[in-house]
C-alpha positions in Angstrom: 22.9 107.7 159.8 26.0 106.5 158.1 25.3 103.1 159.4 21.8 103.3 158.2 23.1 104.5 154.9 25.5 101.6 154.9 22.9 99.1 155.8 20.7 100.6 153.1 23.6 100.5 150.7 24.4 96.9 151.8 20.8 96.1 151.2 20.9 97.7 147.8 24.3 96.0 146.9 23.0 92.7 148.3 19.8 93.2 146.2 21.9 94.1 143.2 24.3 91.2 143.6 21.3 88.9 144.2 19.5 90.3 141.1 22.7 90.1 139.1 23.3 86.5 140.4 19.7 85.6 139.6 20.2 87.2 136.2 23.5 85.3 135.6 21.8 82.1 136.8 18.9 82.6 134.5 21.3 83.7 131.7 23.4 80.5 132.1 20.3 78.4 132.4 18.8 80.0 129.3 22.2 79.5 127.6 22.3 75.9 128.6 18.7 75.5 127.3 19.7 77.2 124.0 22.8 75.0 123.7 20.7 71.9 124.4 18.1 73.0 121.8 20.9 73.8 119.4 22.4 70.3 120.0 18.9 68.8 119.5 18.4 70.8 116.3 21.8 69.6 115.0 20.9 66.0 116.0 17.5 66.4 114.3 19.1 67.9 111.2 21.6 65.0 111.1 18.7 62.5 111.5 16.7 64.3 108.9 19.7 64.1 106.5 20.0 60.3 107.2 16.3 59.8 106.7 16.4 61.8 103.4 19.4 59.7 102.2 17.6 56.5 103.2 14.4 57.6 101.6 16.3 58.4 98.4 18.0 55.0 98.5 14.7 53.3 98.9 13.2 55.3 96.1 16.1 54.4 93.8 15.7 50.7 94.8 12.0 50.8 94.1 12.6 52.5 90.7 15.2 49.9 89.9 12.8 47.0 90.8 10.0 48.6 88.8 12.4 49.0 85.8 13.7 45.4 86.2 10.1 44.1 86.4 9.2 46.0 83.2 12.3 44.7 81.4 11.6 41.1 82.5 8.0 41.5 81.3 9.2 42.8 78.0 11.6 39.9 77.5 8.9 37.4 78.5 6.5 39.0 76.1 9.0 38.9 73.3 9.7 35.2 74.1 6.0 34.5 74.1 5.6 36.1 70.7 8.6 34.1 69.4 7.2 30.9 71.0 3.8 31.6 69.3 5.5 32.1 65.9 7.5 28.9 66.2 4.3 27.1 67.2 2.4 28.6 64.3 5.2 27.4 61.9 5.2 23.9 63.2 2.6 22.3 60.9 4.2 23.7 57.8 7.7 22.9 59.1 6.8 19.3 59.8 5.1 19.0 56.3 8.3 20.3 54.6 10.5 18.0 56.7 8.3 15.0 56.0 8.5 15.6 52.2 12.3 15.6 52.4 12.8 12.8 54.9 10.3 10.4 53.3 12.1 10.5 50.0 15.7 10.8 51.2 17.0 9.0 54.3 20.0 11.4 54.3 17.9 14.5 53.9 19.1 17.6 55.7 16.4 18.9 58.0 16.2 21.5 60.8 15.9 19.9 64.2 16.7 23.2 65.9 13.2 24.4 65.2 11.8 22.1 67.9 14.7 22.6 70.2 14.3 26.3 70.1 10.6 25.9 70.8 11.4 23.7 73.9 14.3 26.0 75.0 12.1 29.1 75.1 9.4 27.2 77.0 11.9 25.9 79.6 13.5 29.2 80.2 10.7 31.7 80.0 7.3 30.0 79.9 7.1 27.3 82.6 3.3 27.3 82.4 3.5 25.9 78.9 5.2 22.7 80.0 2.2 20.5 79.4 1.9 21.9 75.9 5.5 21.1 75.1 5.1 17.6 76.6 2.2 17.1 74.2 4.4 18.4 71.3 7.1 15.9 72.3 4.5 13.1 72.1 3.4 14.2 68.7 7.0 14.5 67.5 7.6 11.0 68.8 4.8 9.7 66.6 6.2 11.7 63.7 9.7 10.3 64.2 8.3 6.7 64.5 6.4 7.3 61.2 9.5 8.6 59.4 11.7 5.8 60.8 9.1 3.3 59.5 9.0 5.0 56.1 12.8 5.1 55.9 13.1 1.3 56.3 11.8 1.0 52.7 14.9 1.3 50.5 13.2 2.4 47.3 9.8 3.7 48.2 7.3 4.1 45.4 4.4 6.5 45.2 1.9 3.8 46.3 4.0 3.0 49.4 4.3 6.6 50.4 0.5 7.2 49.9 -0.2 4.5 52.4 1.6 6.6 55.1 -0.1 9.9 54.1 -3.2 9.3 56.3 -1.1 8.7 59.4 1.0 11.8 58.6 -2.2 13.9 58.2 -3.4 12.6 61.5 -0.1 13.7 63.1 -0.2 17.0 61.4 -3.8 17.6 62.5 -2.8 16.9 66.1 0.0 19.4 65.7 -2.3 22.0 64.2 -4.8 21.7 67.1 -1.9 21.9 69.6 -0.5 24.9 67.7 -3.9 26.7 67.7 -4.3 26.0 71.4 -0.8 27.2 72.3 -1.3 30.4 70.2 -4.6 31.1 72.0 -2.9 30.6 75.4 -0.1 32.9 74.4 -2.6 35.5 73.3 -4.4 35.2 76.7 -1.1 35.5 78.6 -0.1 38.6 76.7 -3.5 40.2 77.3 -3.1 39.5 81.0 0.3 41.2 81.0 -1.3 44.3 79.4 -3.9 44.6 82.1 -1.7 43.8 85.0 
């Protein structure tokens, strides 16, 4: 009976040890799974943090690009307006200059008006290059006329009146060019407003 009790006790102990071993195995397995999941969660959290930082950086880059584009559009619009104003002033400017230069070979006149017009076009408005080329052609005709006029040492009124029709023709060309450029500038500004 003692042997049967021992063998029953052995069986119970063996079953308990086996159950405890199974429990420990399951416990350690579950612990390993939990540790693995914890490591995965940490790795995912780290990746999520990196993704959030990258997303924020991309967002800031996009905001900066949008801001920069708006600033460039604003500068371009301002230069277009300045270009249009200079163009609008050209016929009167050339008339005033002609009055001075036709009477006085040493007259002081503003050549920067044309240079500024061309400078703005070259830097900010490349699509107006043809118009500026036309302006240069008109100004060449104008300079040729003034040079021809200035060859006369003491011009009288009759002499000057002979050149008036040619000057008017040049001024008319300039007025048409000016009106055309102003119209193009207006169209460009309208496009910018709708873009």
